[in-house]
N, C-alpha and C positions, 0 to 999 in steps of 0.2 A: 616548545610547549608554551606555549605567549599566553600571560595572567587573562589572558581575554578568554581563548577555546579553556583554556581550562573553569573560569565560570562559569560560562555557560556549559561546559561539561555538566558542572555538579546541579548546575540547575536544570537539566531537563532529566540529569538521576533523580533531582529533587522532584518533581512534578510526577514521573513514574511514579517514584514513589509511594509517593499520596492518592496517587490512582486505581493505583489497586492494590493499598489495603484492607479495602473493603469486594473485597472481588472488582470482576466484570459483572456490576450487572447486565452488559450485554448480550451472556448466552439466550436471557432470557427474553428479547428483544430482537423476534428478526424478524426482520423489514416483512409488511405484505409480499412486497413483490418477488419474492423467493419460492413462494408458496405456487406458483404457473413453473418454479424451475419440476423440473427431472427428477423424480429418488434420485439419484447417480451421480445428478449434479448437484441439489441439497447438499451431495453429503463433502462434493469441492468444494461448499461454500462452509459450512463448518468444521471439514479440514482445513482450510483457510483459516479462518477468522483462528483458532489453537496456533499454526502456523505464524501470524498479525500480532500475536504479542507476541512473540518469542523473540521476530523480527526485528519492525514496523509499530509500533508503539509508540515508545522511546520519541520518535522525530517525527511521525505523523499525528499521535496522540489520541486517547481509544477513539475519542471524538473523529476520529480523520479530519479533524479543521489543522492539521499544518502547529507551525514551533511561532507566533506572531510571522513577518515578512523572513523568520531566514528560513523555514522551512515550507515547503508549500500545500498546500490540501488536500487529499485524497477524495471531499467530505464534495460532493456536487463544481468538480477536477473538469470542466471546460479541454484541459491537453490531455488527462485521461481517457474523459469516452469519447474525446476527437479519435482513437484510436489504441484504444485493448486491450487488439494481440499484441501492436509493438510493444505494446507498457515491458510487450515480456523480453525487449535485450535492456531498457532500464533496468529491471529485477533484475537480469544476471549480470548484467556484467557493465554495471555501476553507469555513470553518468556525472558531464564537468561537463564545464560550461552556465553560459542565462538562460531562461530556459518563462516561454509568459503565462501563467496563469493565471487567467479570471484578472487577467491584464493585474497580475503584479506580479514584478519579474524576480525574479529569483537565484541567488546564484551559486547555492556554496553544489555540492562534488552527493554524491546519492553513493554510497557503498558498491562493491559490488556485490555479488551472494550469488560465482563461481560453487558452489555446491549443492544448490534445489537441483532438482529431475525436474521433467520439464512439467511431471506430469503438477508439482507442486505448486510452480508456478501458475496454472491451472486453475489451482483451486485455489491460491492468494489471489487472483485476478478473479475469479469470478465472487468469491467473499465484496473486496473494493472495491465494482461496480453493482457492487449489487447491492452494501447496504449505505448504511447517512442519506436515504434520497435520490443513488447513486441507483441508477435503471438500468443495464445494460442486458444482463441474460445471458443465455451461458457463451460460455468462455467453452474451445473445443482444445483437443492434443494434434490436432490438426496446423488452428490456427498459431498455438505456440509455436508447433515446431517449425514454421515455413518463417513465422517470423523472429526467430534465435540466428537461423540461416546466419547472417547478417546481424556481426559486432554491431553493440549501437557505440554514439563515439567517441 
């Protein structure tokens, strides 16, 4: 592990610790578009929020804005919103190589989460695609299952 990687890891831990010290204010701020979801989909959103806090917030931040030019945003992400169900492959299998998000190139590997169930991926996708101004709507188990048939590169 080189010094740059170690410093970056410490910065991420520090930022994550600072943003979580007072608890997440996000729980009280459910986006308006979530009310258009069914009761089951709103439960997916809530469960997805908990998963996000555990698995994603250290890189993509509480705000969904990512980490500068190192980690891409999920908030208003053209890459995500172009194919929300397709993001299931990235969540489950990870991703290496460059990607363009909102006209900015990112090239940090996204770690795989192979232990996540299809339902947990639906919950995560429901949360990230309907938060921070994103208004995708429902994500289904069938969509996720179909997209997970083929591994991401």
